[in-house]
C-alpha positions as CSV (number, residue, x, y, z in Angstrom):
1,X,4.6,-16.6,-8.2
2,X,6.2,-20.1,-8.7
3,X,9.2,-20.0,-11.0
4,X,8.2,-16.6,-12.5
5,X,8.2,-13.1,-11.2
6,X,4.5,-12.8,-11.9
7,X,2.0,-12.3,-9.1
8,X,-1.5,-13.4,-9.9
9,X,-4.3,-11.5,-8.3
10,X,-7.5,-13.6,-8.2
11,X,-10.9,-11.9,-8.3
12,X,-12.9,-12.4,-5.1
13,X,-16.1,-14.4,-5.4
14,X,-18.2,-12.2,-3.2
15,X,-17.0,-9.0,-4.9
16,X,-17.7,-10.6,-8.2
17,X,-21.2,-11.8,-7.4
18,X,-22.3,-8.4,-6.0
19,X,-21.7,-6.7,-9.4
20,X,-20.8,-9.0,-12.2
21,X,-23.9,-11.3,-12.2
22,X,-27.5,-11.0,-13.6
23,X,-28.7,-10.3,-10.1
24,X,-25.9,-7.8,-9.2
25,X,-26.2,-4.1,-8.5
26,X,-26.5,-3.1,-12.2
27,X,-29.8,-5.0,-12.4
28,X,-31.4,-2.6,-10.0
29,X,-34.9,-1.5,-11.1
30,X,-34.2,2.2,-11.0
31,X,-31.2,2.1,-13.2
32,X,-31.4,3.0,-16.9
33,X,-32.5,0.2,-19.3
34,X,-29.7,-0.2,-21.8
35,X,-31.6,-2.3,-24.3
36,X,-34.6,-0.1,-25.0
37,X,-34.1,3.0,-27.2
38,X,-36.3,5.6,-28.9
39,X,-35.5,4.5,-32.4
40,X,-38.2,6.7,-33.9
41,X,-36.3,9.7,-32.4
42,X,-32.6,9.9,-31.7
43,X,-32.0,6.6,-30.0
44,X,-32.2,8.0,-26.5
45,X,-32.9,5.7,-23.6
46,X,-35.8,7.0,-21.5
47,X,-36.6,3.9,-19.6
48,X,-35.5,2.2,-16.4
49,X,-34.9,-1.5,-15.9
50,X,-38.1,-1.8,-13.8
51,X,-37.5,-5.6,-13.2
52,X,-35.4,-8.1,-15.0
53,X,-38.6,-9.9,-16.1
54,X,-40.4,-6.8,-17.4
55,X,-40.8,-6.9,-21.2
56,X,-39.1,-4.0,-23.0
57,X,-42.4,-2.6,-24.1
58,X,-43.6,-2.3,-20.5
59,X,-40.6,-0.6,-19.0
60,X,-41.3,2.4,-16.7
61,X,-39.8,5.8,-17.3
62,X,-36.3,6.4,-16.1
63,X,-35.8,8.9,-13.2
64,X,-32.2,10.1,-12.9
65,X,-32.6,11.2,-9.3
66,X,-33.9,7.8,-8.1
67,X,-31.1,6.1,-10.1
68,X,-28.4,8.2,-8.4
69,X,-29.9,7.5,-5.0
70,X,-29.9,3.8,-5.7
71,X,-26.2,4.0,-6.8
72,X,-25.3,5.6,-3.5
73,X,-27.2,3.0,-1.5
74,X,-25.6,0.2,-3.5
75,X,-22.2,1.7,-2.9
76,X,-22.8,1.7,0.8
77,X,-24.0,-1.9,0.7
78,X,-20.9,-2.9,-1.3
79,X,-18.5,-1.2,1.0
80,X,-20.1,-2.8,4.1
81,X,-20.1,-6.3,2.5
82,X,-16.4,-6.0,1.4
83,X,-15.4,-5.0,4.9
84,X,-17.3,-8.0,6.3
85,X,-15.6,-10.2,3.7
86,X,-12.2,-9.0,4.8
87,X,-13.1,-9.7,8.4
88,X,-14.3,-13.2,7.6
89,X,-11.1,-14.0,5.6
90,X,-8.8,-12.6,8.2
91,X,-10.4,-14.7,11.0
92,X,-10.2,-17.9,9.0
93,X,-6.7,-17.5,7.7
94,X,-4.0,-20.0,9.0
95,X,-1.9,-18.7,11.9
96,X,1.2,-18.4,9.9
97,X,-0.5,-16.1,7.4
98,X,-1.8,-13.7,10.0
99,X,1.1,-11.3,9.6
100,X,0.1,-10.7,5.9
101,X,-2.7,-8.2,5.2
102,X,-6.0,-9.6,4.0
103,X,-6.7,-8.2,0.5
104,X,-9.9,-8.7,-1.6
105,X,-9.7,-8.1,-5.4
106,X,-12.7,-6.4,-6.9
107,X,-12.2,-6.3,-10.7
108,X,-14.7,-5.5,-13.4
109,X,-14.8,-4.9,-17.2
110,X,-14.5,-1.1,-17.6
111,X,-17.1,-1.3,-20.4
112,X,-19.7,-1.9,-17.6
113,X,-19.1,1.5,-16.1
114,X,-21.1,4.1,-17.8
115,X,-21.9,2.0,-20.9
116,X,-24.0,-1.0,-19.9
117,X,-24.5,0.5,-16.4
118,X,-24.9,4.2,-16.9
119,X,-24.7,4.9,-13.1
120,X,-21.6,2.7,-12.7
121,X,-19.1,5.6,-12.6
122,X,-21.1,7.3,-9.8
123,X,-21.3,4.0,-7.9
124,X,-17.6,3.6,-8.3
125,X,-16.8,7.1,-7.1
126,X,-19.0,6.5,-4.0
127,X,-17.3,3.2,-3.3
128,X,-13.8,4.7,-3.5
129,X,-14.8,7.5,-1.2
130,X,-16.4,5.1,1.3
131,X,-13.3,2.8,1.2
132,X,-10.7,5.7,1.2
133,X,-7.6,4.5,3.0
134,X,-8.6,0.9,2.7
135,X,-7.8,0.4,-1.0
136,X,-4.4,-0.4,-2.6
137,X,-3.2,-0.6,-6.2
138,X,-1.9,-3.8,-7.8
139,X,1.6,-2.4,-7.8
140,X,1.4,-1.9,-4.0
141,X,0.2,-5.5,-3.6
142,X,3.2,-6.8,-5.4
143,X,5.4,-4.7,-3.1
144,X,3.7,-6.1,0.0
145,X,4.3,-9.7,-1.1
146,X,7.7,-9.3,-2.7
147,X,9.5,-10.9,0.2
148,X,6.9,-13.5,1.1
149,X,6.3,-17.0,0.0
150,X,3.1,-17.2,-2.0
151,X,1.6,-20.4,-3.5
152,X,2.4,-21.3,-7.1
153,X,-0.7,-21.7,-9.3
154,X,-1.3,-23.2,-12.7
155,X,-4.5,-21.6,-14.1
156,X,-6.7,-23.7,-16.2
157,X,-7.6,-22.7,-19.7
158,X,-10.8,-20.7,-19.8
159,X,-12.5,-17.8,-21.5
160,X,-15.3,-16.2,-19.6
161,X,-15.8,-19.6,-18.0
162,X,-17.6,-20.7,-21.2
163,X,-17.3,-24.5,-21.4
164,X,-13.7,-24.3,-20.4
165,X,-12.5,-23.5,-23.9
166,X,-12.1,-20.7,-26.4
167,X,-15.1,-21.9,-28.5
168,X,-16.6,-18.4,-28.4
169,X,-13.8,-17.4,-30.8
170,X,-12.6,-20.6,-32.4
171,X,-15.2,-22.8,-33.9
172,X,-16.5,-24.1,-37.3
173,X,-18.0,-20.7,-38.1
174,X,-14.7,-18.9,-37.7
175,X,-12.2,-21.3,-39.0
176,X,-11.8,-19.4,-42.2
177,X,-11.1,-16.2,-40.3
178,X,-8.3,-17.7,-38.3
179,X,-6.7,-19.5,-41.3
180,X,-6.4,-16.2,-43.1
181,X,-5.2,-14.4,-40.0
182,X,-2.4,-16.9,-39.4
183,X,-1.3,-16.8,-43.1
184,X,-1.2,-13.0,-42.8
185,X,0.8,-13.1,-39.6
186,X,3.4,-15.4,-41.3
187,X,3.5,-13.1,-44.3
188,X,4.2,-10.1,-42.2
189,X,6.8,-11.9,-40.1
190,X,8.8,-12.4,-43.3
191,X,8.4,-8.8,-44.5
192,X,9.3,-7.1,-41.3
193,X,12.8,-8.7,-41.4
194,X,13.4,-7.1,-44.8
195,X,16.3,-4.7,-45.2
196,X,15.6,-1.1,-44.5
197,X,14.1,0.8,-47.4
198,X,12.9,4.4,-48.0
199,X,10.9,6.3,-45.4
200,X,7.7,6.0,-47.5
201,X,8.2,2.3,-47.9
202,X,8.6,2.0,-44.1
203,X,5.4,4.0,-43.7
204,X,3.6,1.4,-45.9
205,X,4.9,-1.4,-43.8
206,X,3.9,0.3,-40.5
207,X,0.4,0.8,-41.9
208,X,0.4,-2.9,-42.9
209,X,1.3,-3.7,-39.2
210,X,-1.7,-1.6,-38.1
211,X,-4.0,-3.4,-40.5
212,X,-2.6,-6.8,-39.2
213,X,-3.4,-5.8,-35.6
214,X,-7.0,-5.0,-36.7
215,X,-7.3,-8.2,-38.6
216,X,-6.2,-10.1,-35.4
217,X,-9.0,-8.4,-33.3
218,X,-11.0,-10.9,-31.5
219,X,-14.2,-8.9,-32.0
220,X,-14.8,-10.2,-35.5
221,X,-14.9,-13.9,-34.5
222,X,-16.9,-13.1,-31.3
223,X,-19.6,-11.3,-33.3
224,X,-19.7,-14.1,-35.8
225,X,-20.0,-16.8,-33.1
226,X,-22.7,-14.9,-31.2
227,X,-24.5,-14.1,-34.5
228,X,-24.4,-10.4,-33.5
229,X,-23.7,-8.2,-36.5
230,X,-21.9,-11.2,-38.1
231,X,-22.1,-9.6,-41.6
232,X,-20.5,-6.4,-40.3
233,X,-17.8,-8.4,-38.6
234,X,-16.9,-10.2,-41.8
235,X,-16.9,-7.0,-43.8
236,X,-14.6,-5.3,-41.3
237,X,-12.2,-8.3,-41.3
238,X,-12.2,-8.3,-45.1
239,X,-11.5,-4.6,-45.3
240,X,-8.5,-4.7,-43.0
241,X,-7.2,-7.7,-44.8
242,X,-7.6,-5.9,-48.2
243,X,-5.8,-2.8,-46.9
244,X,-3.0,-5.0,-45.4
245,X,-2.5,-6.4,-48.9
246,X,-2.5,-3.0,-50.5
247,X,0.1,-1.7,-48.1
248,X,2.4,-4.7,-48.5
249,X,2.0,-4.6,-52.3
250,X,3.3,-1.0,-52.3
251,X,6.1,-2.0,-50.0
252,X,7.1,-5.0,-52.2
253,X,7.1,-3.0,-55.4
254,X,8.9,0.0,-53.9
255,X,6.3,2.2,-55.5
256,X,4.2,4.1,-53.0
257,X,0.8,5.6,-53.9
258,X,1.1,8.5,-51.5
259,X,-2.6,9.4,-51.7
260,X,-3.8,5.9,-51.1
261,X,-1.3,5.4,-48.2
262,X,-2.5,8.7,-46.6
263,X,-6.1,7.6,-47.0
264,X,-5.3,4.3,-45.3
265,X,-3.5,6.0,-42.5
266,X,-6.5,8.3,-42.0
267,X,-9.0,5.4,-42.1
268,X,-7.2,3.1,-39.7
269,X,-5.1,5.4,-37.5
270,X,-4.9,3.4,-34.4
271,X,-1.5,3.1,-32.7
272,X,0.2,6.2,-34.1
273,X,3.3,5.4,-32.1
274,X,3.7,1.9,-33.7
275,X,7.3,0.8,-34.3
276,X,8.4,-2.1,-36.4
277,X,11.0,-3.1,-33.7
278,X,8.1,-4.7,-31.8
279,X,8.2,-7.5,-34.3
280,X,11.9,-8.0,-34.5
């Protein structure tokens, strides 16, 4: 915790390696192959991973029953290895820490479950059933350690452990994106402090806030840096920036184009609960 009330939970290396690596459970040969689709039909995925080295054109046909069976076996293996991990950590802990429970954090990107790894939700359900009574929520962890001395940490700067920097998002190819984003943020910060106007004008400013949040999305620079749908990313960024300017122009003039504003609200309708007080 150090000088703050924050409690950092650090992901366990063993739990990480069992799932979140190229050789982890999701790479099992009987699981569905995400990258091969029937583009001549409806984009369905009829194939299994087979092996990590099998070319896409040589993948075997997917068998759901075998995939479910593998997920169950992997869940059992995971539960057993986590119990062993807890035992090993408990036995090696310094004497003065033996009164504290040994906890292992297993944390994964939820996009993995059911998206990249189709059988992930079934695996997770089985794991939770196997470890029923042995799992705790983060809030419970904080309660357990609320009256204990825990070491202060100063995490290093990192992003996915990619060269110890944020180069995936900030680089020569995305400089123009971030320059325009920062100018837009400064522009909005000035406008949000404006005196209250009509309800319609307030609606326009709230929509501008939504567009700003979409402009700030890290997806655009990520797609550009990885050269994955880079043109699409730039088009999306430009469209949100253009709608931000349309919304703020209406607000500035005090003349609201009701049809255009409604269209913008329908097009980008994230965060319906958005409140301008968040910026004040």
